[in-house]
VOMI-903696 format. One record per residue (C-alpha): residue in one letter; z, x, y. Coordinates in steps of 0.05 Angstrom, whole numbers. Example, Ala and Ser with C-alpha at 12.3 -4.5 7.8 and 13.67 -1.06 7.14 Angstrom:
# VOMI-903696
site aa->a; w->156; u->246; v->-90
site aa->s; w->143; u->273; v->-21
***
This chain:
# VOMI-903696
site aa->m; w->0; u->0; v->0
site aa->s; w->-20; u->28; v->68
site aa->q; w->35; u->41; v->118
site aa->p; w->35; u->0; v->182
site aa->e; w->7; u->37; v->242
site aa->p; w->65; u->63; v->285
site aa->m; w->72; u->30; v->353
site aa->r; w->41; u->71; v->409
site aa->d; w->91; u->103; v->457
site aa->r; w->110; u->57; v->513
site aa->l; w->91; u->80; v->583
site aa->r; w->130; u->75; v->648
site aa->v; w->82; u->56; v->703
site aa->l; w->97; u->51; v->777
site aa->v; w->45; u->8; v->813
site aa->v; w->38; u->11; v->889
site aa->s; w->-3; u->-42; v->924
site aa->e; w->-11; u->-54; v->999
site aa->t; w->-12; u->-129; v->988
site aa->f; w->11; u->-173; v->930
site aa->e; w->-3; u->-247; v->931
site aa->p; w->-9; u->-273; v->860
site aa->g; w->-56; u->-333; v->854
site aa->t; w->-98; u->-314; v->914
site aa->g; w->-148; u->-260; v->930
site aa->d; w->-155; u->-199; v->885
site aa->a; w->-126; u->-210; v->815
site aa->t; w->-129; u->-137; v->794
site aa->v; w->-55; u->-120; v->803
site aa->p; w->-26; u->-185; v->775
site aa->r; w->-71; u->-178; v->714
site aa->l; w->-52; u->-105; v->704
site aa->l; w->22; u->-121; v->708
site aa->a; w->14; u->-179; v->659
site aa->h; w->-23; u->-134; v->611
site aa->l; w->30; u->-80; v->615
site aa->a; w->83; u->-132; v->600
site aa->a; w->45; u->-161; v->542
site aa->e; w->36; u->-92; v->511
site aa->g; w->110; u->-74; v->517
site aa->h; w->105; u->-22; v->572
site aa->d; w->155; u->-16; v->629
site aa->a; w->132; u->-22; v->701
site aa->r; w->154; u->-30; v->773
site aa->l; w->115; u->-54; v->833
site aa->v; w->123; u->-28; v->904
site aa->t; w->90; u->-70; v->959
site aa->h; w->101; u->-95; v->1029
site aa->d; w->114; u->-166; v->1010
site aa->g; w->116; u->-210; v->948
site aa->p; w->163; u->-243; v->897
site aa->a; w->226; u->-208; v->873
site aa->t; w->197; u->-201; v->803
site aa->y; w->130; u->-208; v->770
site aa->a; w->114; u->-210; v->695
site aa->g; w->186; u->-192; v->684
site aa->f; w->182; u->-129; v->725
site aa->p; w->222; u->-115; v->789
site aa->v; w->184; u->-115; v->855
site aa->r; w->209; u->-68; v->909
site aa->r; w->189; u->-91; v->978
site aa->v; w->185; u->-37; v->1031
site aa->g; w->174; u->-42; v->1106
site aa->s; w->110; u->-19; v->1137
site aa->w; w->142; u->44; v->1167
site aa->p; w->169; u->91; v->1146
site aa->a; w->163; u->84; v->1070
site aa->g; w->162; u->156; v->1047
site aa->s; w->236; u->162; v->1031
site aa->r; w->238; u->96; v->995
site aa->l; w->177; u->115; v->953
site aa->r; w->210; u->181; v->937
site aa->s; w->275; u->149; v->915
site aa->t; w->238; u->97; v->872
site aa->l; w->198; u->151; v->838
site aa->r; w->260; u->192; v->823
site aa->r; w->302; u->133; v->800
site aa->f; w->249; u->100; v->756
site aa->g; w->218; u->165; v->730
site aa->p; w->148; u->138; v->716
site aa->d; w->99; u->171; v->669
site aa->v; w->43; u->154; v->717
site aa->l; w->33; u->124; v->787
site aa->h; w->-22; u->73; v->797
site aa->v; w->-42; u->62; v->869
site aa->a; w->-83; u->-1; v->882
site aa->g; w->-122; u->13; v->945
site aa->p; w->-121; u->73; v->993
site aa->g; w->-84; u->38; v->1049
site aa->r; w->-28; u->70; v->1088
site aa->l; w->26; u->55; v->1036
site aa->g; w->-20; u->78; v->979
site aa->r; w->-37; u->143; v->1013
site aa->r; w->36; u->159; v->1024
site aa->a; w->51; u->143; v->951
site aa->v; w->-3; u->189; v->926
site aa->l; w->23; u->248; v->966
site aa->v; w->96; u->236; v->949
site aa->a; w->82; u->228; v->875
site aa->a; w->38; u->291; v->873
site aa->r; w->94; u->329; v->907
site aa->l; w->141; u->307; v->851
site aa->g; w->92; u->323; v->796
site aa->v; w->78; u->251; v->775
site aa->p; w->6; u->239; v->750
site aa->v; w->-31; u->195; v->800
site aa->v; w->-87; u->144; v->789
site aa->l; w->-118; u->120; v->855
site aa->d; w->-161; u->57; v->853
site aa->v; w->-205; u->54; v->915
site aa->g; w->-237; u->-13; v->896
site aa->p; w->-309; u->-37; v->893
site aa->t; w->-330; u->-30; v->966
site aa->g; w->-300; u->34; v->993
site aa->e; w->-295; u->3; v->1062
site aa->g; w->-282; u->55; v->1115
site aa->g; w->-307; u->112; v->1071
site aa->p; w->-267; u->154; v->1022
site aa->p; w->-193; u->167; v->1034
site aa->p; w->-173; u->232; v->1069
site aa->p; w->-190; u->295; v->1029
site aa->r; w->-117; u->314; v->1017
site aa->v; w->-104; u->246; v->986
site aa->l; w->-165; u->252; v->940
site aa->e; w->-144; u->323; v->921
site aa->a; w->-74; u->300; v->903
site aa->a; w->-98; u->245; v->856
site aa->d; w->-109; u->262; v->783
site aa->r; w->-160; u->206; v->774
site aa->v; w->-197; u->165; v->826
site aa->l; w->-224; u->98; v->803
site aa->a; w->-285; u->66; v->835
site aa->g; w->-298; u->-8; v->829
site aa->s; w->-374; u->0; v->834
site aa->t; w->-426; u->52; v->819
site aa->a; w->-443; u->55; v->893
site aa->v; w->-371; u->76; v->910
site aa->l; w->-371; u->124; v->850
site aa->r; w->-434; u->158; v->876
site aa->d; w->-403; u->164; v->945
site aa->l; w->-340; u->195; v->917
site aa->q; w->-380; u->245; v->877
site aa->a; w->-423; u->261; v->938
site aa->h; w->-358; u->279; v->973
site aa->g; w->-340; u->327; v->916
site aa->v; w->-290; u->282; v->880
site aa->e; w->-302; u->303; v->808
site aa->r; w->-241; u->270; v->777
site aa->s; w->-271; u->201; v->789
site aa->s; w->-294; u->146; v->742
site aa->l; w->-317; u->74; v->743
site aa->w; w->-265; u->19; v->734
site aa->p; w->-297; u->-48; v->754
site aa->c; w->-262; u->-114; v->765
site aa->g; w->-255; u->-160; v->705
site aa->v; w->-259; u->-235; v->691
site aa->d; w->-221; u->-284; v->648
site aa->l; w->-274; u->-301; v->596
site aa->t; w->-232; u->-357; v->567
site aa->a; w->-216; u->-394; v->632
site aa->f; w->-288; u->-387; v->658
site aa->h; w->-334; u->-412; v->603
site aa->p; w->-399; u->-453; v->596
site aa->s; w->-360; u->-505; v->557
site aa->r; w->-326; u->-526; v->622
site aa->r; w->-392; u->-558; v->645
site aa->s; w->-383; u->-631; v->663
site aa->e; w->-442; u->-679; v->665
site aa->p; w->-401; u->-733; v->700
site aa->w; w->-382; u->-681; v->753
site aa->r; w->-455; u->-664; v->763
site aa->a; w->-477; u->-737; v->765
site aa->a; w->-425; u->-752; v->819
site aa->l; w->-454; u->-699; v->865
site aa->a; w->-528; u->-704; v->847
site aa->a; w->-541; u->-770; v->814
site aa->d; w->-616; u->-761; v->824
site aa->g; w->-618; u->-700; v->779
site aa->r; w->-628; u->-649; v->835
site aa->r; w->-608; u->-577; v->822
site aa->l; w->-537; u->-561; v->842
site aa->l; w->-530; u->-497; v->882
site aa->g; w->-460; u->-472; v->896
site aa->h; w->-427; u->-426; v->946
site aa->v; w->-355; u->-405; v->932
site aa->g; w->-317; u->-370; v->987
site aa->p; w->-284; u->-379; v->1055
site aa->l; w->-324; u->-416; v->1109
site aa->e; w->-326; u->-361; v->1161
site aa->r; w->-380; u->-334; v->1207
site aa->d; w->-387; u->-268; v->1170
site aa->e; w->-401; u->-304; v->1105
site aa->e; w->-471; u->-321; v->1133
site aa->v; w->-471; u->-391; v->1103
site aa->d; w->-523; u->-409; v->1156
site aa->l; w->-574; u->-379; v->1108
site aa->l; w->-567; u->-442; v->1066
site aa->t; w->-597; u->-487; v->1119
site aa->g; w->-666; u->-488; v->1088
site aa->l; w->-639; u->-503; v->1019
site aa->d; w->-598; u->-560; v->1046
site aa->a; w->-661; u->-591; v->1075
site aa->d; w->-699; u->-583; v->1010
site aa->d; w->-701; u->-648; v->969
site aa->r; w->-701; u->-608; v->904
site aa->y; w->-630; u->-584; v->914
site aa->r; w->-560; u->-607; v->930
site aa->l; w->-511; u->-556; v->959
site aa->v; w->-438; u->-553; v->937
site aa->l; w->-390; u->-511; v->980
site aa->v; w->-323; u->-492; v->950
site aa->g; w->-274; u->-463; v->1001
site aa->s; w->-248; u->-475; v->1071
site aa->g; w->-243; u->-438; v->1136
site aa->p; w->-250; u->-439; v->1211
site aa->d; w->-325; u->-449; v->1209
site aa->e; w->-323; u->-513; v->1167
site aa->t; w->-334; u->-562; v->1224
site aa->r; w->-396; u->-527; v->1249
site aa->l; w->-423; u->-519; v->1179
site aa->r; w->-414; u->-593; v->1164
site aa->r; w->-460; u->-607; v->1222
site aa->l; w->-509; u->-552; v->1202
site aa->l; w->-511; u->-574; v->1128
site aa->p; w->-507; u->-650; v->1133
site aa->r; w->-527; u->-663; v->1060
site aa->a; w->-480; u->-612; v->1029
site aa->h; w->-417; u->-630; v->990
site aa->f; w->-354; u->-595; v->1018
site aa->l; w->-301; u->-593; v->963
site aa->g; w->-248; u->-551; v->997
site aa->d; w->-207; u->-500; v->959
site aa->l; w->-207; u->-507; v->883
site aa->r; w->-165; u->-469; v->832
site aa->g; w->-152; u->-469; v->758
site aa->e; w->-190; u->-519; v->715
site aa->a; w->-221; u->-553; v->775
site aa->l; w->-253; u->-487; v->797
site aa->a; w->-275; u->-470; v->726
site aa->t; w->-308; u->-539; v->720
site aa->a; w->-343; u->-530; v->787
site aa->y; w->-372; u->-463; v->767
site aa->a; w->-396; u->-485; v->698
site aa->s; w->-428; u->-549; v->726
site aa->l; w->-472; u->-512; v->776
site aa->d; w->-544; u->-491; v->764
site aa->l; w->-538; u->-430; v->808
site aa->l; w->-486; u->-393; v->849
site aa->v; w->-513; u->-370; v->916
site aa->h; w->-475; u->-316; v->954
site aa->t; w->-497; u->-304; v->1025
site aa->a; w->-453; u->-250; v->1058
site aa->r; w->-486; u->-182; v->1060
site aa->r; w->-419; u->-146; v->1061
site aa->e; w->-370; u->-147; v->1004
site aa->t; w->-304; u->-168; v->1037
site aa->c; w->-239; u->-171; v->997
site aa->g; w->-278; u->-173; v->932
site aa->r; w->-307; u->-242; v->945
site aa->l; w->-375; u->-231; v->914
site aa->t; w->-345; u->-193; v->856
site aa->r; w->-296; u->-248; v->839
site aa->a; w->-342; u->-307; v->850
site aa->g; w->-401; u->-273; v->817
site aa->l; w->-362; u->-253; v->755
site aa->e; w->-332; u->-323; v->747
site aa->a; w->-400; u->-356; v->754
site aa->l; w->-434; u->-309; v->705
site aa->a; w->-377; u->-319; v->655
site aa->s; w->-389; u->-394; v->663
site aa->g; w->-462; u->-386; v->645
site aa->v; w->-487; u->-394; v->716
site aa->p; w->-539; u->-345; v->744
site aa->v; w->-525; u->-313; v->811
site aa->v; w->-568; u->-303; v->872
site aa->a; w->-538; u->-252; v->921
site aa->p; w->-557; u->-203; v->976
site aa->r; w->-579; u->-135; v->952
site aa->n; w->-522; u->-85; v->960
site aa->g; w->-484; u->-35; v->917
site aa->v; w->-435; u->-87; v->890
site aa->a; w->-488; u->-139; v->874
site aa->e; w->-532; u->-88; v->839
site aa->d; w->-473; u->-73; v->793
site aa->l; w->-457; u->-146; v->783
site aa->v; w->-524; u->-180; v->773
site aa->d; w->-572; u->-159; v->718
site aa->e; w->-632; u->-173; v->763
site aa->g; w->-687; u->-214; v->731
site aa->t; w->-643; u->-231; v->672
site aa->a; w->-578; u->-261; v->698
site aa->g; w->-599; u->-273; v->770
site aa->l; w->-637; u->-246; v->829
site aa->l; w->-623; u->-206; v->892
site aa->f; w->-652; u->-220; v->961
site aa->e; w->-658; u->-179; v->1023
site aa->p; w->-594; u->-187; v->1063
site aa->g; w->-600; u->-238; v->1119
site aa->d; w->-669; u->-261; v->1097
site aa->a; w->-666; u->-337; v->1086
site aa->a; w->-739; u->-340; v->1063
site aa->d; w->-727; u->-288; v->1009
site aa->l; w->-663; u->-324; v->988
site aa->e; w->-702; u->-390; v->981
site aa->a; w->-757; u->-356; v->942
site aa->c; w->-706; u->-327; v->893
site aa->v; w->-674; u->-395; v->882
site aa->a; w->-742; u->-428; v->870
site aa->r; w->-761; u->-374; v->821
site aa->l; w->-699; u->-384; v->779
site aa->v; w->-698; u->-460; v->776
site aa->h; w->-773; u->-474; v->770
site aa->d; w->-766; u->-501; v->699
site aa->d; w->-710; u->-521; v->651
site aa->l; w->-727; u->-471; v->597
site aa->a; w->-726; u->-411; v->644
site aa->l; w->-660; u->-435; v->674
site aa->r; w->-627; u->-444; v->605
site aa->r; w->-650; u->-375; v->584
site aa->t; w->-622; u->-343; v->647
site aa->a; w->-556; u->-381; v->638
site aa->l; w->-548; u->-352; v->568
site aa->e; w->-561; u->-282; v->594
site aa->a; w->-512; u->-293; v->651
site aa->r; w->-454; u->-302; v->602
site aa->r; w->-477; u->-244; v->558
site aa->s; w->-481; u->-197; v->618
site aa->v; w->-406; u->-199; v->630
site aa->r; w->-378; u->-201; v->559
site aa->h; w->-356; u->-128; v->566
site aa->r; w->-317; u->-143; v->630
site aa->s; w->-257; u->-181; v->603
site aa->w; w->-192; u->-163; v->638
site aa->r; w->-162; u->-144; v->571
site aa->a; w->-217; u->-93; v->554
site aa->l; w->-214; u->-62; v->623
site aa->d; w->-138; u->-58; v->624
site aa->e; w->-136; u->-27; v->555
site aa->a; w->-186; u->26; v->579
site aa->l; w->-141; u->39; v->639
site aa->v; w->-79; u->48; v->596
site aa->e; w->-118; u->99; v->555
site aa->t; w->-132; u->135; v->620
site aa->y; w->-57; u->135; v->634
site aa->r; w->-44; u->165; v->565
site aa->e; w->-96; u->219; v->576
site aa->l; w->-64; u->239; v->642
site aa->v; w->6; u->238; v->613
site aa->t; w->-17; u->281; v->554
site aa->t; w->-50; u->331; v->602
site aa->s; w->12; u->332; v->646
site aa->s; w->57; u->344; v->585
site aa->a; w->13; u->400; v->560
site aa->s; w->12; u->434; v->628
site aa->s; w->88; u->430; v->632
site aa->t; w->92; u->482; v->576
site aa->v; w->69; u->535; v->626
site aa->s; w->97; u->548; v->695
site aa->t; w->76; u->489; v->737
site aa->r; w->101; u->509; v->805
site aa->c; w->64; u->551; v->855
site aa->t; w->103; u->602; v->895
site aa->c; w->94; u->555; v->954
site aa->g; w->140; u->505; v->918
site aa->s; w->89; u->452; v->900
site aa->m; w->71; u->424; v->832
site aa->a; w->10; u->458; v->803
site aa->r; w->-55; u->434; v->771
site aa->p; w->-77; u->471; v->708
site aa->d; w->-150; u->480; v->726
site aa->a; w->-154; u->542; v->771
site aa->s; w->-121; u->608; v->786
site aa->a; w->-98; u->599; v->857
site aa->c; w->-61; u->550; v->900
site aa->s; w->-106; u->512; v->948
site aa->s; w->-59; u->532; v->1004
site aa->g; w->-80; u->604; v->991
site aa->q; w->-18; u->629; v->954
site aa->a; w->-19; u->658; v->884
site aa->g; w->14; u->615; v->830
site aa->s; w->65; u->640; v->780
site aa->s; w->13; u->631; v->724
site aa->s; w->-60; u->612; v->718
site aa->v; w->-53; u->545; v->752
site aa->q; w->-76; u->512; v->817
site aa->c; w->-28; u->479; v->864
site aa->r; w->-31; u->402; v->864
site aa->r; w->-16; u->402; v->937
site aa->p; w->-73; u->393; v->986
site aa->t; w->-87; u->448; v->1037
site aa->s; w->-41; u->421; v->1091
site aa->t; w->34; u->426; v->1080
site aa->i; w->65; u->360; v->1059
site aa->g; w->137; u->349; v->1074
site aa->a; w->177; u->285; v->1077
site aa->t; w->150; u->267; v->1145
site aa->d; w->79; u->289; v->1128
site aa->a; w->75; u->240; v->1070
site aa->s; w->93; u->183; v->1117
site aa->s; w->36; u->199; v->1164
site aa->a; w->-21; u->198; v->1115
***
């Protein structure tokens, strides 16, 4: 009889996130914490605001300034195997520098858009692994010389968002005449460029469905008089809305707060093709010509041509819908979080191995086992490179990153 496989060593993970609002916006951190809890790992979350606990883990809320000393005390008290920083905001940058100073392996997730460009060089140098949420951001990081970078895209709940959620009564209530249902999911704001849907609203072949709310709603109701405005939907209501559409149409040329990523993934998982403006995030998300189409940003005529091409006949649309679901099967949250935990283990193993040699440079910083000299210009006590970036980082320096 074969022996049961021994349980993998549990990890202690400290997660730092600038914002934490479960149930709204980016689901990456809540999903990660839930996965760590389900797999028996131990974790803590440091953020500016949020609940006292999440997924059974304590949440430490810190003020906006200064946070360096509190981060340092949390790291020392909890003693994590690895630090995961979600987003290179001010709090995240401080956390990276403080953890590197203490010799804790650091994973820095810069997200899918890389808005504002890469983090400061000393922050990138201090991270053991930099995660990019899109290939466009990954290429940008590598162009800036960040070799310890890899792709870690956003995931989707393949169970919650599924073609089986399609509702014919829901469709009939919104388009009793059998017109194609085109959906837009996102806030109703000027920079979402929802005005591009004007021509589609006037076309008798389609009926628009807008899910979301925002300050531009009153104007858009006048601009799109035949559209259905459903307000904010969540849970099963949102899943039903996605699956009951014929197409999801995203209009904003810029990816803001992961809106295209989230809506696009949820639509594709629901078996709904996506039409979106051509940009780095959309090119990652939409398998063009198979699961959707991309149009030139801001070009309403090109958008309308893409929609017409996808819905010109039932057979073509059904085929594209099948491919939409297939295109995201590899992006379940579970698969992506399991891959991330393996990255943690890899860094912990590397860190443990390097601790068998002298891991402090003569300048006092923790060292990285991949070169022979400290980046501050001082010789190390063995063949190692200082983890510390070129500039000296003290308690006050970490707070100013």
